[in-house]
VEXKOLTI-795842 format. One record per residue: residue number from 0; residue in three letters; x, y, z of N, C-alpha, C in turn. Coordinates in steps of 0.02 Angstrom, whole numbers, plus 50000, padded with zeros to 5 digits. Layout:
<pts>
<NUM,'ALA',<X,Y,Z>,<X,Y,Z>,<X,Y,Z>>
...
</pts>
This chain:
<pts>
<0,'MET',<42499,43595,45012>,<42513,43639,45066>,<42450,43663,45100>>
<1,'ASN',<42452,43669,45169>,<42391,43688,45210>,<42383,43762,45206>>
<2,'LEU',<42326,43788,45178>,<42314,43860,45176>,<42272,43885,45227>>
<3,'ARG',<42266,43840,45279>,<42217,43863,45335>,<42230,43921,45367>>
<4,'PHE',<42187,43967,45374>,<42197,44031,45397>,<42248,44075,45366>>
<5,'CYS',<42277,44063,45313>,<42330,44104,45277>,<42298,44174,45262>>
<6,'LEU',<42238,44172,45237>,<42206,44244,45225>,<42205,44280,45286>>
<7,'HIS',<42179,44253,45339>,<42174,44286,45400>,<42239,44322,45422>>
<8,'PHE',<42290,44278,45428>,<42349,44307,45448>,<42383,44350,45406>>
<9,'GLY',<42369,44343,45337>,<42398,44386,45294>,<42367,44458,45295>>
<10,'VAL',<42297,44461,45308>,<42267,44523,45317>,<42289,44557,45378>>
<11,'ILE',<42288,44515,45434>,<42308,44541,45501>,<42391,44576,45497>>
<12,'PHE',<42426,44533,45464>,<42499,44554,45464>,<42519,44586,45404>>
<13,'ASN',<42485,44624,45368>,<42496,44679,45316>,<42515,44645,45252>>
<14,'ALA',<42469,44594,45226>,<42477,44570,45165>,<42436,44621,45118>>
<15,'ASP',<42468,44626,45052>,<42446,44680,45006>,<42401,44643,44963>>
<16,'VAL',<42371,44679,44914>,<42316,44647,44862>,<42351,44595,44819>>
<17,'GLN',<42412,44605,44799>,<42448,44552,44757>,<42453,44493,44802>>
<18,'THR',<42468,44499,44864>,<42481,44428,44909>,<42412,44399,44912>>
<19,'VAL',<42357,44433,44930>,<42297,44404,44949>,<42271,44375,44882>>
<20,'SER',<42280,44406,44827>,<42258,44372,44755>,<42298,44314,44746>>
<21,'PHE',<42363,44305,44761>,<42402,44250,44754>,<42369,44190,44796>>
<22,'LEU',<42360,44203,44855>,<42330,44154,44905>,<42262,44136,44883>>
<23,'LEU',<42223,44180,44849>,<42156,44161,44824>,<42170,44107,44769>>
<24,'GLU',<42216,44128,44718>,<42227,44086,44659>,<42259,44021,44682>>
<25,'SER',<42285,44016,44743>,<42312,43953,44770>,<42261,43912,44804>>
<26,'SER',<42193,43930,44803>,<42140,43899,44836>,<42134,43915,44914>>
<27,'ALA',<42152,43965,44936>,<42140,43977,45002>,<42065,43989,45010>>
<28,'ASP',<42034,43978,45065>,<41956,43975,45081>,<41943,44060,45092>>
<29,'ILE',<41914,44085,45035>,<41893,44159,45054>,<41844,44170,45104>>
<30,'ASN',<41802,44121,45135>,<41754,44127,45181>,<41772,44087,45244>>
<31,'GLU',<41825,44071,45250>,<41851,44027,45309>,<41835,44071,45371>>
<32,'GLN',<41807,44043,45428>,<41798,44084,45488>,<41855,44056,45539>>
<33,'LEU',<41886,44111,45564>,<41938,44104,45609>,<41927,44068,45675>>
<34,'GLU',<41956,44024,45694>,<41956,43985,45763>,<42019,43961,45786>>
<35,'ILE',<42052,43996,45828>,<42112,43971,45860>,<42100,43916,45910>>
<36,'PRO',<42120,43862,45894>,<42109,43807,45949>,<42156,43821,46008>>
<37,'MET',<42138,43795,46061>,<42167,43805,46122>,<42235,43767,46132>>
<38,'ARG',<42246,43717,46084>,<42313,43688,46083>,<42366,43731,46055>>
<39,'LYS',<42344,43783,46019>,<42395,43835,46001>,<42395,43886,46058>>
<40,'LYS',<42421,43872,46115>,<42411,43906,46177>,<42438,43974,46182>>
<41,'GLY',<42494,43991,46145>,<42520,44056,46146>,<42474,44098,46118>>
<42,'TRP',<42450,44088,46043>,<42407,44133,46013>,<42341,44135,46051>>
<43,'TRP',<42323,44087,46075>,<42245,44083,46112>,<42252,44123,46163>>
<44,'LEU',<42307,44121,46211>,<42308,44155,46272>,<42317,44234,46258>>
<45,'LEU',<42359,44248,46202>,<42369,44322,46183>,<42301,44348,46165>>
<46,'LEU',<42266,44317,46118>,<42201,44345,46099>,<42149,44350,46155>>
<47,'LYS',<42147,44307,46200>,<42108,44315,46255>,<42117,44361,46302>>
<48,'LEU',<42180,44374,46318>,<42207,44429,46360>,<42191,44495,46321>>
<49,'LEU',<42205,44507,46265>,<42194,44563,46229>,<42120,44579,46220>>
<50,'SER',<42076,44519,46211>,<42004,44526,46213>,<41980,44565,46281>>
<51,'PHE',<42007,44534,46336>,<41986,44554,46398>,<42003,44629,46407>>
<52,'ARG',<42066,44646,46387>,<42093,44720,46390>,<42041,44759,46351>>
<53,'HIS',<42017,44742,46298>,<41973,44788,46255>,<41921,44820,46299>>
<54,'LYS',<41889,44782,46359>,<41836,44807,46388>,<41865,44870,46439>>
<55,'VAL',<41927,44873,46450>,<41953,44911,46499>,<41991,44975,46460>>
<56,'SER',<42026,44944,46406>,<42068,45000,46377>,<42067,44983,46296>>
<57,'PRO',<42011,45007,46263>,<42006,44990,46189>,<42061,45021,46148>>
<58,'SER',<42084,44982,46102>,<42136,45005,46052>,<42121,44971,45988>>
<59,'ALA',<42153,44979,45930>,<42139,44952,45874>,<42162,44874,45884>>
<60,'LEU',<42217,44857,45917>,<42238,44791,45924>,<42185,44749,45973>>
<61,'THR',<42164,44782,46029>,<42113,44745,46070>,<42048,44734,46032>>
<62,'TYR',<42032,44787,45981>,<41962,44779,45945>,<41968,44713,45906>>
<63,'LEU',<42029,44715,45878>,<42039,44646,45826>,<42041,44583,45871>>
<64,'ALA',<42069,44578,45924>,<42074,44525,45964>,<41997,44506,45993>>
<65,'TYR',<41957,44559,46012>,<41892,44547,46039>,<41842,44522,45989>>
<66,'ASN',<41853,44534,45927>,<41806,44521,45873>,<41839,44464,45826>>
<67,'HIS',<41895,44443,45838>,<41930,44391,45798>,<41886,44325,45788>>
<68,'ARG',<41858,44295,45838>,<41831,44230,45840>,<41778,44220,45790>>
<69,'GLY',<41795,44174,45739>,<41736,44170,45691>,<41739,44224,45630>>
<70,'ALA',<41779,44265,45640>,<41792,44323,45583>,<41819,44290,45517>>
<71,'THR',<41794,44323,45465>,<41807,44305,45399>,<41874,44342,45375>>
<72,'PRO',<41905,44327,45327>,<41962,44378,45298>,<41932,44438,45274>>
<73,'LEU',<41868,44438,45257>,<41832,44510,45232>,<41824,44547,45299>>
<74,'MET',<41798,44520,45349>,<41788,44552,45415>,<41856,44584,45443>>
<75,'LEU',<41911,44550,45437>,<41972,44570,45463>,<42004,44621,45419>>
<76,'SER',<41990,44623,45352>,<42014,44664,45304>,<41977,44740,45322>>
<77,'ILE',<41912,44738,45340>,<41888,44793,45363>,<41910,44824,45434>>
<78,'MET',<41919,44773,45479>,<41943,44790,45550>,<42015,44828,45537>>
<79,'THR',<42064,44798,45494>,<42130,44824,45493>,<42131,44892,45447>>
<80,'GLY',<42075,44902,45414>,<42078,44964,45363>,<42110,44953,45299>>
<81,'LYS',<42106,44885,45280>,<42144,44866,45217>,<42090,44865,45165>>
<82,'PHE',<42060,44926,45149>,<42006,44927,45100>,<42012,44904,45029>>
<83,'ASP',<42079,44914,45005>,<42093,44882,44938>,<42086,44805,44942>>
<84,'VAL',<42110,44770,45001>,<42095,44704,45010>,<42025,44685,45014>>
<85,'THR',<41988,44729,45045>,<41914,44722,45051>,<41878,44716,44987>>
<86,'ALA',<41897,44766,44941>,<41868,44769,44877>,<41883,44700,44842>>
<87,'LEU',<41951,44680,44849>,<41962,44618,44809>,<41921,44557,44834>>
<88,'LEU',<41923,44558,44894>,<41877,44496,44928>,<41811,44501,44904>>
<89,'LEU',<41782,44559,44902>,<41705,44564,44882>,<41710,44547,44805>>
<90,'SER',<41751,44569,44761>,<41746,44549,44692>,<41755,44476,44683>>
<91,'MET',<41795,44448,44726>,<41806,44374,44725>,<41749,44326,44754>>
<92,'GLY',<41699,44359,44779>,<41639,44326,44801>,<41639,44310,44870>>
<93,'ALA',<41672,44348,44921>,<41670,44345,44994>,<41597,44352,45013>>
<94,'ARG',<41575,44311,45054>,<41505,44320,45080>,<41500,44370,45134>>
<95,'LEU',<41442,44402,45121>,<41427,44463,45169>,<41380,44435,45228>>
<96,'ASP',<41343,44376,45227>,<41300,44348,45272>,<41331,44309,45325>>
<97,'LEU',<41397,44297,45330>,<41431,44257,45384>,<41435,44306,45441>>
<98,'VAL',<41431,44275,45508>,<41433,44319,45563>,<41492,44288,45611>>
<99,'ASN',<41525,44333,45648>,<41581,44299,45700>,<41541,44279,45762>>
<100,'TYR',<41586,44261,45811>,<41557,44232,45865>,<41515,44285,45912>>
<101,'ARG',<41528,44347,45901>,<41497,44400,45932>,<41419,44418,45890>>
<102,'GLY',<41414,44382,45842>,<41348,44394,45797>,<41353,44447,45745>>
<103,'LYS',<41421,44473,45733>,<41426,44532,45689>,<41444,44507,45619>>
<104,'SER',<41414,44535,45562>,<41436,44520,45495>,<41484,44571,45478>>
<105,'ALA',<41506,44562,45413>,<41556,44606,45381>,<41528,44674,45379>>
<106,'ALA',<41456,44686,45361>,<41421,44743,45364>,<41423,44780,45428>>
<107,'ASP',<41407,44746,45477>,<41412,44772,45548>,<41484,44797,45564>>
<108,'THR',<41535,44752,45547>,<41604,44769,45561>,<41622,44840,45524>>
<109,'TRP',<41595,44848,45459>,<41605,44916,45419>,<41580,44972,45464>>
<110,'PHE',<41515,44964,45480>,<41481,45018,45518>,<41512,45030,45580>>
<111,'THR',<41523,44982,45616>,<41558,44997,45686>,<41623,45029,45680>>
<112,'SER',<41663,45001,45630>,<41730,45034,45621>,<41727,45111,45600>>
<113,'ARG',<41668,45128,45559>,<41659,45194,45540>,<41640,45238,45599>>
<114,'LEU',<41591,45218,45635>,<41557,45260,45694>,<41601,45259,45748>>
<115,'ASN',<41644,45211,45771>,<41689,45206,45824>,<41760,45200,45800>>
<116,'PRO',<41793,45241,45761>,<41863,45222,45750>,<41911,45211,45809>>
<117,'THR',<41950,45165,45804>,<41994,45161,45867>,<42063,45195,45844>>
<118,'PRO',<42097,45223,45898>,<42159,45252,45887>,<42208,45206,45849>>
</pts>
């Protein structure tokens, strides 16, 4: 079974600690960086539009779209406020040194989300 991006979508779409733990036990890549290919036109276009909208009218959803490219499951768990999942990912060895397309690491994501919480 292909587990590509399963942790990302799990974290984005409300997976709990048990689900994430199961995915990790099933060999999902804890440090995989998200990259939606253009051939997935619907998702790619939606994320691009929301990313552009973030500059005009920021929200939690547009913030996620703006920072999704190259994000790891750890970064996404911080962005979505799933800190129980964040703790699990850290305990399982999620890397803190990886950066997304905008050059932000998980630590940067943490500080940004704390200083500028989105509605």
